[in-house]
N, C-alpha and C positions, 0 to 999 in steps of 0.2 A: 872746784869750778874749772871747766875746760877753758883753755886759751883759744882765742880766735885763730891763732897761728897753727893750731893743731886740728882744726875742723876738717872732718872727713864726710864724704857721702857714704851712707850705710845702706846696703842693699840686701844684707842677710841679717836675720833677726833671731834672737833666742826664743825658745818656747816658754815665754813668760809674759803674762798679761800686763797691760798698761792700765792701772786702776782708774775707775771712773773719777775717784776723788782727785788723783793727780792730774788727769787730763782736764777735768773741769777747772781746776785751779790755774793751769797754764793757759787755757782758753780765756779765762777771766782776766788774768794778769796781762795777757797780750793786748787786751783792749785799751790799755793805757798808752798805746802807740799814737803817733800823730794821725789826725783825721781832718778832712775838709769840713769846716764849719761845725765841728763836733757832731757830725751826722752819722759817723760810723757806717759808711756805705759798703758794708760787707756782710755776708753770712757764711757760716761754716757748716757743711754737712758731714757728720761723723759716720763712718761706715765700719762696722765690726763684723757683720754677718758674712759667712762664706758665700751665701747666695748673692748678696749685693756686690761683693768683690768680684765674683764671677761675671756679673753683668758689666762692671766697670772695666775689667781687664782689657777687652778688645780695643777700647778707646785709647788705651795706653800701650798699644802694640803687644799686648800680652806679656809685658815684662813681669818676670816671676814674683818680684817683691809686692806687686799689687795684691796678689792672692795670699802671699806668705806673711806679710806684715800683720801684727795684731790689730792695727788701726790704720785706716785710710781717711785722710781729711781732704775734702774738696772745698777750696776757698772761692767764694763767688763775689763778683761785683754786684751789689744789690741796691737798686734804686726803687724796688717794689715797696719795701717796708716804709721808706720815707714818703713815697707817694701816697700810700694808704693812710699814713699818719696825717698828711696834709689834707686829704679829702675828709677825714673824720674830724678835722678841726676847721672846716669852712675855708680851706685854702685850695687853690687849683694848681697842682704841680705841672711843671714844664720840663720834665726830665727824660722824655723819650727822644733823645738825640745823642749824637756821637760824643759831644763834649762831656755829657753826663756819664757816658760809659767810661771815658778816660779818667774822669774824677773818681768814679767808683772803683775802677781797676787799680788806680794808684792807692786808694785807701786799702783795698784788699791785699795788695802786694806788700805794703808797709806792715799790715797786720801779720802777714805770713812770715816776713823776716823777723819781726819781734818774737813771734811764737818760736821760730827756730832758735833764736838766741836763748830763750827760756828753756827750751828742750835740751839744749847743750848743757846748761847749768845743772840739769837734773841727771845728766849722763845718758839721756835717751839718744837714739840714732834715728836719722831720717834721710829720705831721698826726695829731692824736689823734682817733680815731673813736669817738664816743659811741654810734654805731649798733650796737656790739658787743652791748649788752644789749637792743636793740630786737628783734632776731631771732636769739636765741642758738642755736636748734636747728639751723639749717643749718650754722652754724660748728662745733657739736659733732659733727655728722655728717661734715662734710668733714675735720675734723682727727682724727676717731676718738677723741674724748675719753671716757675711762671714767667710771664713777660717782665722785662727789666731786671732779670737775674741772669747772670752770665758766669760760667765757671772760668776762672783765670789761673788757678794754681792747684796742684795736688801734692800732698805730702804723704808718703808712707812712713809709718812711725812705729818704733818698738825699741827693745833693748838690743844693743849691738851684739852680733855673733861673729864679727870680723873686725879687723883693724887694717883696712887697705892703706896703701901708701898715699902720702899727700900729693895732691895734684899741683903741678907747677903753676905759677902766676907770672904775668908780664911784669916788668919792672915799673915802679911808680912813675918814672919819667915818661913812660909810654902813654899814660892817660891823664896826667895832670898838666894843665896849661896855665901859664901865668898871664893874667889880664885879658888876653884874647886867645882864640884858638889858633894854634900854629900847625899848619898842615905838615904832613910827613914826607920827607925826602926818601929816595931809595936807600940812602945811607942810614937814615933813622930806622927804617924797616929792618935792615940787616942787623943793626945793633939790638933792637928790641926783641926780635924773633929768633936770633941765632941759637940761644940756649934751648928753647923749646924744640926747635927743628933738629938739634943735635942729640936730644935724649934718645937712648938706645931703643926704647919701646916705640917712639915715633918713627925713627928710621926704619925699624922692622915693619911697622904698619905700612909705610910707603912702599917698601920692597915687596911685601906679599900681595899688595894690591896693584903692583906693576905701574906705579905712578912715579913721576919725576920729583914732585915736591909735596910737602905736607899740606900746603894750601889746596892742592888738587884733591886731596882726600875729602876736604870740606865741600869744595865746589862741585866735584864730580860724583861723590858717593854719599856723603852724609847729609848735606843740605843743598840739594840741586835746585836749579832754577825751575824745572818742571814741577818738582814737589812743592816748592815754595809758592808757586802760582796757584797750584791746585788747592793747597791748604788755605791760602789767602781767600780764594773764592768760597771755600766752605765756611771760613770764619765770618766773612761778610754776610753770607746767607743766614748763618746762625744769629748774627747781630740784628738782621732784619726781622727774623722770626721772633726774637726776644724783645723787639720794639725799640731798639736803640738806633735804628737807621730807617 
């Protein structure tokens, strides 16, 4: 069993299948995770075919592991199934709203993390793709998602063909607050971020991009205001089309 302290993101996979039996067992076991009202407000679309991976890849900026991984899992916030159940049982659902999306997205992400924990125990490798909510509409179209179903997470999954270095993490004191939230002073920021900023690979990244600080890499290159606003607009439009707004 792997320790949480050695968890790595895996982007390269061995030429080895993930059996249906193993995958189905993990998908089933992951359903023991927490869920609102025991409604299990999620669905998982399993992609194995090269054709479907090809269709999904552009939505994930054509990251190679989308096509190369044996399995791609798209985890969706799903209030469609619950609404269908309600109507079939003489009940009128009222889940076409933003709160219901948040509840379903929370369920889906809890399920995703539980699945990741189980995959770790089996020695599988995976990569969590945050790009799922950057361009949701192509995913919705490719997977033929009906209203009240919204993709919120994607995992590429397979047997690891690499052992990348561990990513650094901020110290516990940087995110744990006693009793009430204590805002950060400039001295706190210096204390919590100095190790990350001084890592050779991060200093090199700042240098080759001709920036002054590591923070500027994030604000000016990786996650810019312009991109965030554009993708926010796309996300809101997709939520409207899917019936959550």
